[in-house]
N, C-alpha and C positions, 0 to 999 in steps of 0.2 A: 504494500500500500504506500502511496505517496505521503509526503509530509505536509503539515499545515504550518506555514511560517508566519509568525506574528511580528509586525514591525511597529514599534511605538515611534510616533513622530519626533522630530528633533525639538530641541529646547525652544520655548517661547519666553517672553518676559514674565508672563504669569507663572509658568512652571518653574522658572529659575527662582522665584520668590515664594513659591509654595501656595499661590492663590488658586483656589478651586476654579478650574477653567472647563466648564461644561459646554454650553452652546455658544458662548462668546467666541467669535471667530477671529482670534488673534494670530498674527503672522509669526513665522520663525524668526529668532534672533540670528545675528551673524554666526554665533556658535551653533545654533540649531541647523543652519544651512550647512556648516562644516560637518556636523554629525550626520546629516542626511547624505551628503556626498561621500562620506567615509564608508557608507554601507554599500556603495556600488560594487566593490570587489566581491562582496558576498554573493551578489546576484549575477555577476558577469558571466559565469559558466552555467547558469541555470536558465531554464526556459519554462517558467511557470505556466501551467494550463489555465490558471485563473488568478487575476489580481483584483481584489476588491479594496476600495478605500472609503473612509469616512468622507462625507461631503465637505467637511471643514477644511479650510485652505492649508492649515498646518500639516494635515495628513496628505492632502493631494500634492502639496509641494514636496514633502518628504519622499513620496513615491516617485515623482518625476526626477528629483535630484539623485535618488538611489538607482536610477536606470530602469525602473519598473514601468515600462510603457504599456499602453493598452488597458490601464486600470479602469474599472467601472465603479462609479460612486454608488454607495448603498446607504440610504438614510438610517438603516438599523445600526450602523457602525459609529454613530456619533457618540461623544463622551457622555457619561452619567450626567443627567440634568440635576444640578445641585440646588435648584430652587432658590430659596432665600439665602443660601450660602455661596451663590455664584460670586466669584471675585474675592472671597474672604479666605484667610488662611486658617489652618487648624489652630494655631496659637491664639488667634483672635476669637475663634469660637469657644475655645476652652477657658477664656476669661470669665464667661458666664455659665459654661457647661464643662466643668473640669474633667469629667470622665467621658466626654463625647467621643464616639467613633462612628464614622460614616457607615461601617459595616453592620453595626448593631442598632444605631440610633437613627440613621437616616437623616433627612433634611427637612426643614420647614418649607411650605409652599412659598414661591416667589411671586413675581408679577406674571402677566399673561404670557410673556415670552419664556419664562423660566418657572413652570408650574412645579417642578421637582419630580424625582423618581425614587422608588425604593429599590433594594437589591433584587427583588423578585421581578420588577418591571425591566430592569437592565438585563436580568437573566433571560427573560422572554425574548428580548431583542437578540441576545447572544445565541439562543437556541435557533431562532430563525436564520441567523447568519450561518450557523453550523449546518443547518439543513441544506443551505445553498451550496456549501463547499463539499458536502458529504458525497454527492454523486461523482464529482471530479476525483476525490480521494479514493473512493471504492473502485472506480474504473481504472485507477492507476495510470491516468493520462498524464500525470506530472504533478508537481507541487501546486498547492494553492497558497496565495499570499494575502494576508489581511493587514492593511495599514490603517492604524487607528490610534487609540488613546489609552493611557495607563490604566485607569480603573476599568474601563470597558474590556480591555484585553485580559485583565486579571479575572474578571467575571467569566469571560469566554473560555479561558483556560480551565477554570473550575468546572464549568459545564461540560467541556470536552472530556474531562476526567471523571464525569459522573458525580461531581460534588455539588453542594448547594451554592447558589450565587454568592452567598456571604463568605464562602471559603476562598473567594478571590483574594481575601486579605492575606493569604499565605504566599502570594506570588508577586513580590515587589518587582516592578519593571521600570528600568531607567529610560530616560529619553534617548532616542537615537540608537536603540538596540533591537536585536532580533531574538525571539523565542521560537523554539522548534518543538512542535507537538507531533508525535509519531505513534507507532504501535510496536509492541514487542509481544510475540506469541499471541497476536490477536487482541491484545489489551492496550488501551490508550496510555501513553507515557509522555513525560517531558524529556526530550532528548537534548535540549540546549536552552539556556536562559541567559538573558542580559548579555548576549554575544555581540561583540564588535569585531570586524575583520582585523 
């Protein structure tokens, strides 16, 4: 069976400062551009059968800079909608909620553009994305690549492994890195994580 390659977009000004960046469409920083370009050697000798990207420009730009042409944007691949915590850091949230965790406590509703999501809603989007890549992987036509966002890809990894969406907390994923999901003896496994060429 082919592999599922997960690419987290390069650094943005908000990711560099720890601000929750869900649906806000911020661009890559100069460092983020360098991170994305640095991924190109990883994909140089690969010919993925499918490339899906989040519609947000930080993901689309990362795919293009990494040499992943022909990517199809998929609205299910956008980052977790952080609702009322959009643009806020964990440190700021913990001033009033000292034990807060995205994974267990979720987010408050925001405005009309940022209504917020819980882990199960993100998990449902991840399940739909996995269903789209499953046929490609099962037919062994080549690797599938998903270029998206940290929290979303962590949830997608948990779901690929048959875990709860909340178990995405176990898979820290850095900007401008690749994760490789594969199989061993017919069972899903993590074959690589936070990889840089």
